[in-house]
TIBABA-544471 format. One record per residue (C-alpha): residue in one letter; x, y, z. Coordinates in steps of 0.5 Angstrom, whole numbers, plus 500, padded with zeros to 3 digits. Example, Ala and Ser with C-alpha at 12.3 -4.5 7.8 and 13.67 -1.06 7.14 Angstrom:
A525491516
S527498514
This chain:
M408783013
R401779012
T395783010
K389779013
Q381780013
F377778020
K376771019
S368771021
E366778021
S363783017
K363791017
K356790020
L358786026
M364791027
D359797027
M355793032
M361792036
I363799036
N356803036
S351798040
I354793045
Y358799049
T354804051
H359809054
K365810050
E370811056
I370803057
F375802052
L380804057
R377799062
E377793057
I385794055
I387795062
S383788064
N387785058
S393787061
S392785068
D390778065
A397778061
L400779068
D396774072
K398769066
L406770067
Y405771074
F402764075
I407761070
S413764075
L410760081
T413754078
D418757072
T424760075
K426763068
V421768068
G426773071
I420778073
K419779081
P412780083
D412787085
E415788078
F409787074
K405793072
I401797067
D404803064
I400809060
K403814056
I399820053
D402823046
K398829045
E402831039
N401825035
R394823038
T396817041
L394813048
T399807049
V397802054
S403797056
D404791060
N410786062
G405780062
I406774058
G405777051
M402774045
T406770039
E404771032
D399765032
E396768038
L395775035
D392772029
K387768033
N386773039
L385779035
G383776028
T377773031
I372777034
A370773041
K376769041
S379769048
G386767050
S384768057
F379763057
D383758053
F389759058
K384758064
S381752061
E388749060
N390751067
G384749070
E381753076
S386755081
E386760086
N393762083
V390764077
D385769077
I383771069
I378777068
G377777061
Q374771058
F370773052
G375776047
V370782045
G373788049
F379789045
Y375792039
S372797044
T378801042
F375803035
M370807038
V375812040
S381810035
D381810027
K388806028
V390801033
V397798033
V399792038
E406790039
S407784043
K413779045
A411772048
Y414769054
G419764051
S419767044
D425771041
T421775036
A416780037
F410782032
R406788030
W398787029
T395793026
S388795024
T384801022
G377797023
A373792019
D377792013
G382788016
Y389787019
T396786018
I401782022
E409783021
P415782025
C417788030
E423790035
R422789042
T427787047
S422785053
V416780054
G409784054
T404787050
T403795048
V397797045
I397804041
M391807040
H391813035
I385817038
K380820032
P380827031
D374831034
T367832031
D361837033
D358831037
E364828040
K370830043
Y375825043
S381829045
E378828052
F382821052
L389825051
D388829058
Q392826063
Y386828068
K381824064
I385818064
R386818071
D379819073
L377813068
V382809071
K380811078
K373809076
H373803072
S380800074
D382802081
Y382795084
I386792079
R391788083
H397790079
P400798079
I397802073
V402808073
M403814068
A407820067
F403826070
T406833069
T404838073
K406846074
K411848080
A413854082
V420856080
E424857086
G426864087
K423867081
E416869083
G410868078
E414863074
Y412856073
E416850070
D413843068
V414837073
T413830071
E413824076
I410817075
R404816079
T400810081
L393811079
N390805082
S389803089
M390796088
I387793094
P379793095
I377795102
W372789101
K377784100
R381786106
P380782113
K375785117
K379786123
E384791119
V378795117
K376801122
D369804122
E373810119
D375807113
Y368804111
N365811113
N371815108
F370810103
Y362811103
K363818103
E368818097
K365813093
F358815094
S358823094
D355823101
Y357828106
Q355824112
D357817115
P352812113
L347809118
T350802118
V355798114
I353791112
S359786109
S357780106
S361774103
T358768100
E361762096
G358756093
T353757088
A354764087
T361767090
Y361774091
K363779096
A358785098
L359792101
L353795103
F351802106
I344804109
P345812109
K342816114
H338820109
P335819102
P338823096
F334829094
D331825088
Y329819092
Y322820092
T322822084
K321818078
E328820076
F332816082
E336810079
K337805084
G342800084
L349797086
Q356798083
L357791080
Y365789079
S368783076
K374781080
G375788082
V373791075
L367796075
I362793070
M356797072
E356804076
K348802078
C346795077
P338795078
D337788078
L341787085
L336790089
P329790090
D325796089
Y323796097
F331796099
S333801093
F335806099
V341801100
K348804097
G354799095
L357794091
V358787089
D364784087
S363777083
E368772081
D363768077
L358772074
S356770067
L357775062
N354776055
I358779049
S361784054
R362786061
E357791060
M351786058
L350782063
Q346775062
H340776066
D341769069
A339765075
Q346766078
L344774078
K337773081
L340768086
I345774088
E339779089
K335774093
T341773098
L342780098
E335781100
K335776106
K342779108
I339786108
K332784111
S336780117
E341786118
L335791119
E331786124
K337786128
M338793128
L330794130
K331789136
N338791138
E338799136
R331801136
E333809136
K337808130
Y332804127
E327809128
E332814125
F332809119
F325808118
K323816118
A328816112
F326810108
G320807112
V315810106
G319805101
L318799105
K310801106
F310802098
G314795098
V308792102
Y303795097
N306794090
D305788086
F299786089
G302785096
M307780093
H312782098
A308783104
E311777108
V318779107
L317786110
K311786115
D315785121
L320791119
L314796119
I313801125
F307806127
K306811132
S302808138
S296812141
K297808148
Q304807148
G306814145
K312811141
F313807135
V311800135
T311794131
L305790129
K307784133
E308789139
Y301792138
I298785139
E302783145
A300789148
M292788146
P287787152
E283781153
G277781148
Q280786143
D281782136
T282788132
I288792130
Y285799130
Y288805126
A286812124
C289817118
G291824118
E296829116
T299829124
E298825130
E294832133
R289832127
I288824128
D286825135
L281830133
I277825130
P271823134
Q271816133
C278816136
D275817143
T270811143
V276806141
K280809147
D275809152
K274802151
G282801152
F284800145
D290802142
I290806135
L296806130
Y297813127
L297813120
T300820117
E303818111
N299817104
V301810103
D300807110
E292805109
F294802102
C299798106
L295795111
M289794106
M294790102
L296786109
R289785111
E291782117
Y297780122
D297774126
G290773125
K288780127
K284784122
F286792121
M280797122
N280804120
V276808126
C272811121
D270805118
E262804118
N263797121
L266800127
N261797133
L263797140
D256797143
S253791147
D248787144
D243791148
E246798145
K246795138
K238793139
E236800142
L240804136
E237799131
A230801133
E232809134
N234809126
E228805124
A224810127
A228816124
K228813117
D224818114
M227824117
F234821114
S231820107
A229827107
M236829110
K239825105
E235828099
V238835101
L245833101
G244829094
D250824092
K255827097
I253822102
N250815101
A246815108
V244819114
R244815121
F244815128
T251812132
N253811139
K260812136
L261819138
K262822145
K262829146
H262830138
P255831135
V257828128
C262825124
L263822117
T264814116
S266810110
E262804107
G266799102
G274799101
L275806100
S276811106
L276818106
E283819107
M284814101
E280818097
K284824098
T290821096
L288818090
N285824087
A291828089
M295824084
P298826077
G293825072
A287824077
A283830075
D279827070
N278821073
K277822081
V275817085
K269818091
A269815098
Q262812100
L260816106
V255816111
L253822115
E253819122
I249823128
S250822135
A244819138
S245821145
H247828143
K242834144
I242835136
A239829135
E232831139
K233838135
L233834129
K227830130
K223836132
L225840126
Y223834122
N216835125
D215842126
D220846121
P222842115
E226848111
T230849117
L232842118
K235843111
K239848113
Y241844119
T243838115
K248842111
L251845117
L252838120
Y255836114
G260842113
E262840120
A263833119
C267835113
L271840117
I272834123
G274829117
G279834114
K275834107
P274841104
I267844104
D264845097
D261852099
P265855105
A261862104
E254858104
H257854110
S259861114
E252864112
L248858115
V252858122
C251866122
E243865121
L242859126
M246863131
L241868131
């Protein structure tokens, strides 16, 4: 027996390996199984040209055994095995990879598909084990060897008895502590679940003796232990099967089981690319958002596999935020991995996959919008807010990607329309896309300015979500047509003669408006006559870029109480309404009553515009007083 020290590693490095590189202790099993799978693949590759191997393809397997009494968890394979020298090199030097060497020596081949290339995963066993024993007999060798280590202090290598080719890893599980319950890794159900989670698509069978209770026939209330050998993994990923062999029901069942949804997905997206980035993707668009989708606790991300081995449960870098509703997985053949399978190197290749997926998702949504309109509207009701935020966020960086996926309810057409469809239906002479904001379509229809726009034969987009106006403000225009809120001060549909006449009326009444402005103080910026109104006497419009709806949205956000924003509002009075003449008369004959009318009209304008009245009691008293 030879006792040796790790060649280039200190205890500090081992501690880092165990405590820092891997964030979840459970992945040790994934790493050992992946190593076993590599060993099986290597011997299978050799068997293609060497008839002496003597193992049929269907005889390759990985065997897991649990010994609770001795607190050992054992993983065995009948793969290529390791010589004494290979044990020393592969297990005695951190980051030495026999898999990488094997692949380099044999070249790239479709017949050899090696998972592990970085030789680090093996050391994750020390997260849960205080002693690890590896017994291995290499193909073509007459002698087996045992490698034993208790951690950073070093390891021993000695001959041992083993009749068959392959490798056995015996992990002596640590005792439980107050903080860690290592005994869970000696529970057959826990091991089964870990295999299903991380190694379900390893191409070779992973078997384990599974013990269950069974009622004794003829003896009521008596049970006996029954042990059966179970295959724990499914081996063939659904995304690697030929599409013609996979039914819609298969995809639906896979989605519901894998992503814990009670409904079938709205649509399935299957994608496969080769070349600069080689991967297969199976994506799903759900019918409904998860309960936490619009909260900061929601975690986006796709499952990331490397050759069928789960690398990350949720890889956020594969999806842009505006497509975070997508669920699914990516299986890459050649993603760059740094140090371990948990620490992805965020390189150009990963970004390339993200960009390719973004284009694919967008393409599928556009196809749905064009060919399955009802389904798309169902999707947009569930996830449209996310697309609108995608337009608004990052200073409109993604507006070009998303603008043609947006739909809004049309006042004229009575259905959802795209911005392109809105423009296509515009009458001659219209050069602006009009919209109005409110809690509901019914509330929006009560906005006085809407009547004027509709009377001109122009369509109005109903904006009922808080983010809607911010989204359109970030777009600025579509196909050369600017957006305009019907409550904007710049809304002016008058003829040139009407504009001149209104300008003269406002000039003549400027002193009256100054008196009214003084009554309302900083609640408004100005008072003036307008031709925008038909049957309504008064309304509020906004100056500058901040509308009344935007003010309400921003001030309702968390933390806004101490730093509220204020829209620059204008009290506009219908120049053709009887109230205009009444106000002129009061200005000349009864200035005190004019003040009361001013407050009353402002209150009415607030009610119509959905803005809370500052003093409801005062408003009610004014209504009663002026009615008498």
